N, C-alpha and C positions, 0 to 999 in steps of 0.2 A: 750643019748636021740636020738631016731630015727626020722629022718626027714620025714614028709609026702610028698611023691614024687608028688602027685596030687596037694596039696596045693602049693608046691614050684613051680611046672610048671605053675599053674594059676597066681601066683604072677609075675613070670618072663615074662609071656605072656602080662600081664597088663602093666608091666614096658616097654616092647617093644612098645606097643601101645601108651603109654604115651609119650615116646621119639619121636615117629613119629608125634604125634599131636603137641608136642612142636616145632618141626621143622617147621610145618605149621604156627604156631603162630609167630615164630621168622622171618618168611619170609613175614609177613603181618604187617599192621599198625593197631592201635586201631580203632575198629569199622568195620574192614573188616570181611566178612563172611568166615567161613571155610566150607568144604564140609559136606553134610548131613551125619547122622549116617549110613544110608543105603549105601551111596557111600563109606564111610570110612571102613565099614565092608567088602565090596567087595574088596576094594583096599588092605586092610591089611590082609584079610583072617581070620578074627576072628568073633566070635558070637556077637550078639547085647549086651548081658549082660556084656561081657568082655570089649567091647568098652565103654559102659555106665559107668562102674566102673572107667575107666581111665578118662573119661570126667568129672565125678563127682568130682574126686580129683582136676582137674584143675579149675573147677568152684569154689570149696571151697577155693582154693589157690588164687583166684582172677585173674586168667589168661584168663578165658573164661567166657562168659555171654550167658545164654540161654534165648531166647525170644520165648514165646509160639506162635506157628503158623508161626514163621519166620525162626528159625534156631539158629545156634551158631555163636557167633561173638567174635573177639579178644577184651579183656577187655581194659579199659583205662590203660595207663602206670602207674606203681606204683611210688609213691614219695619215693625216696631213701634217708635215712639219714646215713651218713658214720661216723664211729668212727675210729679215728687214734690213735694208742697207743703211749705213751711216757713213760718215766721212772716212773712217779708217777701219771699220769693223762691221760685222753683221750681228745684230742682236737677235736672239732666238726666243720667240714666244714658244711656250711648251705645247707639245702635241697632246691630243685628247686621249681619252680612254683610261681604264684602270690598269696600271702596269705592275706586274709582279715578277719575281725572279725564282728560278729553280737552279740550284747549284749542281753543276755537272762534275767539277773537279776543283780541288784546292791543294796546291803543293808548294813547297819551298824548293827552289832549284837555282843553279847558277844562271846569271843573266845571259851569258853567251855574247858573241861579238856583236850581232845586229842589235839586240835589245839593249846591250850595254852602251853602245854608241848613242842610241836614242835617249837613254836615261842619264847619260854622262857618268857612268860608273864602270868599274872594271868588269871584264867578261866573267871573272870568277866571283864577283860580288853576288850575294843572294837576292833573289826577288821572290815575291809571292805571286805565283801564277794562278789565275782564276779562269775557269770556263763556266759560263752560266747561260741558261736559256731564259730569254725575256718573253713574257706573255702579255697580251692586251686583252682584257676582259676574258681571260682564260684560254685564249688562242695563241699558239706560238707565233712570235713576230720576228725574233732576232736571236742570233747566237753571238755572245760576247766573249772575247779573249782578253783578259786584263793582265798586265804585267806591272806590279807595284813594287817599288823599292822596299825590301824587307826591313832595312834599318829604320824606315819611317813608320812601319806598321808591324812590329815583331809579333804582336799578339792578335792580329786580324782573325776574326772567327767566321765560321760558316753562317752563324746567325746574323751577323752584320751584312753578309752578302745576300741573304735571302729576305731579310726583314728590315723595314724602315729605309732610310735614305743613306746610302753609302757615304756621300760627301758630308752629311751631317755627322756620321760616325767618325769619319776622318778628322773633322774639326773638333768634335766634343770629346772623343775617346783617345785620339792619337795626336792632337795638337797640330794637325796639318790643315791649313786653310788654302784651298785651291783658289787661283786667281785668274788664270788665262789658259786658253787651249787653242792649238792650231789643228785644224781638222780638214781632211780631204775626203771627197766622195767620188766613187767611180762605179760604173756598171760591171757586173760579173754574172756568173751562173753558179748554181749550187752543185756540190758533189752528191753522190748517193747517200753518204752518211749524213751530210747536212740536210738533204731533202727529207730523210726519215725524221730528223728532229723537228723540222719546220712544217712537216705534214704537207709537202708539195712534191710534184714530180721531179725526178732527177733532171739536171740542166735547166731548171726554171730560172728566170731572170731574178737578179738580186742586186742590192746596193751594198757596196763595200765601204764602210767608214773606217778611217784611220785617224787617231787623235793622240796628240801629246799634250798632257796637262802639266802646268807648272803651278807652284804655290806663290805666296806673297813674297817669298825670299828668292824667287826666280830659280827654284830647284825643280827639275823634272820629277814629278811624283808618279805618274803612270803613263804607260803606253798601251793603247787599246786598239784592237781591230775587231770590228763587228760586222756581221752579215745580216742585212735586213731583207725581208721578203719583198721582191719587186712587185708582186701582185697586190700587196696590201699597204705599201708604204710609198709616199711620194713627197718630193721636196718642192715647195712653192716659194718663189722669190717675190718680195714686195719691194720695189725700187722707189726710193724717195727722190723725186725730181725737183722738189722745192721745199721751203720751210713749212713746218706744221704748227698749227695754233697750240696744240697740246699733245704731249706724248701719251700713248695708250698705257694703261696700267698693266701689270703682270697678269698672266692667266694661269689657272691650274693646269697641270698636265705633265708632260715628259719631254726631256731633251734626248736626242738620239744617243743611246748608250748610257744615259745618265738617269739615275732614279729620280722620281719627282721629289720636290721639297725645296726649302730655302737653305741652300748651302753657301750662299754668298753673303749672308748677314744683311739681306735687304738690298744689296747692290744689283743692278741689272747684269744679266749674263751676256757676255760678248765673245764671239769667236772670230779671231783674225782670219782673213781669207787670202788665198793665193791662187792665181790662175796658172795651171800647169797643163801643157799639151804634151802628150807622149805618143809617139808613133809606134804602133805595133809591128811585129815582123810577120 
């Protein structure tokens, strides 16, 4: 295969421009302005289309924000979720920020075939369906859809879903001690309704989390699917390639889709992982 020299040169030039802008971003704080497109073109010696292509990539990646008539600004810092490898599981240090919840819906309804299979209950069995908006430091970050077995939490309240730690409420008020979760993560985009709730443009990139949580008696407790903003949330893997002298202690923060707090009774939180490859049509 013969490489197109012009295309290759354009790509490398855009990459050089992108690296230069990244240096500007890293030297500033969220909300700080960066030089105008005209000034950057002159400084870097590139055309306006080349510069805009690099800037567009950084806007989509959530590192820059364009404001019409005002210029370009460093975007808010991303919330980082770290995965740490172990022999059979990933332990999850909690993500930073102050996490709060806003309840969108709370209903009791039949599980249906799909959710019933996941929770190992009859399709006619009742579940508590919860939709809530998760916020970080007051900014919308995720939309959660929870499906919890109604027989385990018959008197689950809206206050429990908006205040405090849901898993502590399950343990202390409902006698349900969660133990393990299997979670998958894949890329997606937001619909118009989701975009309105998350305060992002329609079709913006997002991360789709799906999780099935079981308790200490190996009963499925909840099935959750959550949509996290792709411009503000990222997953980082830390791979342990050898023994460590001492394991790090727990951090304050948030697990994806899980309110902050000690719901494990002091035990570390682990999520089993599975590698799944799906081919789209």
